[in-house]
N, C-alpha and C positions, 0 to 999 in steps of 0.2 A: 151663226150657230143655228142648229135645228133642235127642236124640243119635242119629245114624245110625252104628251100629257096623259096618255092612258097606256103605259107600257105593259101593264098586266091586267088581269080580270078582277083584281081586288082593289076597290076604290080607296080603302084606308092605306094600303101599301103605296098606291100611286101618289097619294097626298104626302106620305112620308118621304118618298123618293124625290118629289119636287122640293121639299124642304131641305133634304140632304144635299141635292145638287146645288141649290141656291146658296146654301151655307158654304159649301166647298168653293164655289166660284168667288164668293165674297172674300174668303180667306186667302185664296191663292192669287187672286187678281190677275196680273199680267203673266204669271207662271202657269195659269190654267190653260189647258188645251181641250180636254173632252172628258165626259163622264158617261159610262156605258154599263148596261146590264149584260152579263154573259152567263154561262152555266145553264141550268134548266129553264130559267125564265126567258132565255134567248132561244135555246134549242127546242123547247116544248117539253111536255110531260111533267110540268111542275104542279104542285098542290100547296096547300097551306102549311105543309111541313117542310117545304124545300128551303135550302139556303138562298139568300138573296145575294147572288154573286155579282160583284161590281169590279170595274177597273176605272181608275181616274188617271188620265195621262197629263203629265206636266211637261213644260218646255225644258226644264232643268231639274236637277236634284232638289229635293225639299230642303229649305233652310231650317236651322234650329228653331227659329221663330215660327215658321209655318207648321212644323211638327208639333210645337207646343199648342198652337191654336187649334189644329186638327184634333189633338188629343182632347182638348177641352170640348170641341164640338161633339165628338163621338160619346163622351161621357154625359153630355147633356141631351142626347136623343132619347125621347120618352115614348115615341111611337112603338107599340109592341112589335109590329112587323119589321121596322127598321133595326130593331135590336138583333135581327137575324142577318144583318149585312155581313158579307164575307168577301174580302177583296183586297187589292193592293193599289198603291200609288206608283205608276210607271213613268220615269223620265223617258222622253221620246226616243233618245238614242238607245236606251236599253230595250225598249219595246221593239225597235226596228232591228235589233241585233239578234243573231241566233243565240239561245241561252246556253252557251258552252261553259261559261264560268259559273253559272248558277248564282249570279250576284243577288244578294239579299235586298229585298225591297221593304218599304214600310207597309205592313200587313195588318189587317183587322180580322180576327177569327170570329166565326159565328157565335153570338152570345157575349162577346167581349166588348169592352168599351175602351180598350187600350191598344194603340198601335205598337207593333213589335217588328223587329227585323226578321225576315223569313224569305226563303226561296219558294214558298208555296205556289205562287202564281207565275213564277218565272219559268214557264214551260212552253213547248210548242203547242201542246193541247189547248192551253188557255188562249194563245195567240190565234190558233185556228178557229176556235169558237168565236172569239171576238171579231175576227175578220169576216167570217162567213155568216154569222148569225147575230152579232152584237146589236143590241138595241140602244140607239142614241138617246140619252137624256139631255145632253147638250154637247155641241161640238161637231166636228166634221165626221163624215162617214168613216167607219174604221178601216175600210179597204183603201182609203187614202193614206193611212198611216202604216200599214203592214203589207209586205209583199205576199203573194200566194205561197202557201207552204206545201211542199211536195209530199205526196202520200207516203213515199218510202221513208222519208225522214220522220213523219208522224208515227208510222208503224215502228220505226226503230226506237223512238222514245218510249212508246207504249210497252214494247217488249222488254226494254230495260227496266221500267217500273215494275212490271209483273215479276221479274226475276229479283230485283234488289229489294223491293218492299216485301215480297214473299219470303225471302231469306230472313229478313228482319222479324217478320211475324213468327216464322217457324223456329227461329233461334230463341225467342223470348215470348212464348205464347201467353204467359200470365199477364204480361203488360197489356194485352188486348182482350183479356177475358172479362168482358162486360157486354150487356145487351146492345149498347150503342155500336161498339166496334164490331161485334159479331155481325150485325146487320150491315154496317158500312162496308166491311170487308167483302161479304158475299156479293152485294150489289155492285161494288166497284170492280170486282173481278169479272162479273157478268159483262159489265160495260167494256172493260179492257179487252176481253176476248172477242166481243163483237167488233169493236173498233179496230182491233188488230187485223181482223179479216177484211173489214170494209175500207180501211184507210180513211175514215172520216169519223166524226164524233156524234154519238146519238145520246138520247136521254137514258137515265137509269131505268125508267119505267119500260121503255121500248126494249132495252137490252135485257132486262129480266124476262120479258116475254120471249125474246129471241132465244135466250139460253134454255128456257123450258122446252122450246120446240126443237132446237138444234143440237143440244147436248144430251148426254145420257139421261134417260128418265129418272135415274136414281137421285138427281140433284133437284128435282122439282119441288119436293116437300120442303127442303130447307130454304129454297128461294122464296116460296110462298110465305113461310113463317117469318123470314127476315123482312120482307116487304111490310108485313103487318106490324113489325116492331119499330118502324120509323118514327112515329110520333113521340114527342116529349124527350128529345135527346138529353136535356138537362137532368132528367130523372133516370133514363135508361143507362147513362154512362156510370151511374153509381150502383147499378144492379148487376149481379153476376149473370153471365150467359147461361142458358140451358146447357148442361154438360154434354148431352147427346148432340145438340145442334152445333155446339162449339167444336166438338171432335169432328163432325162432318165438315164444318167450315175449314178447319186446318187441312183436311183431306182435299177439299175443293181448291185451296190455294196451291197445294202440291200438284194437283191435276192441271191447273192453269199454267204453272211453271213448265210442266212437261209438254203441254200442248203448244205453248209459245215457242218451243225449240224447233217446231216444224217450219218456222219463219226465219229468214236470213238474220244474221247478227246485226245489231245496230252499229252505225258508224261510231268509232271511238271519239270521245269528246275531249278536246284539248283543255288544259287548265288555264 
């Protein structure tokens, strides 16, 4: 196994990650294969407000006893940085498979201390970031676990998310009408539009800059204001979005859906 003792520029986070990785290895024992950082801490463009995205790969499905012990571990993490862990436990055969069935994995949301079943990480985007940029905290290099992901398949998934999530937002806008989601939606759509064109994944920071330069200048103001609203998600999720910015956000979602139609349809996914 290889270990990254300084995976980020934040010493307190590095110490918390060491403790997290060590505890997970002790619990999983022979079922453990690897623990990795992905997301912005792997791609770049992270700051102290970024989620700490992780993937733990296991040889087989988690047993009931392993889930129980991992639940206890996550509830007992007191490092403020590690409270922002966001990631899933991937059995190796699921990680290596194309996520057609969207099988639910044991998932920890940012700020939560409870594992739940979710498809959140079971995507090509997560696999691409893990394979191309994943930081090894312990275990084999991620490219040994995942085959290369073709750009057209990655674009197909991104285009599908732009459309499907956009329809969900526009059909029930009040569900997302708070400062956290307003910011998250704008920055996510900046990134998806960039990545749909590039066929690769970049950071939200870089994609926000790209959008301000390459999209219609009318979006620049709302992009700047949403980036400034990123801190303190536990507070901003309880605050209503600025009405004008939220209206512009919904317009931006529709714009992204329309723009994504310039690209080929994604391949149909079998059940």
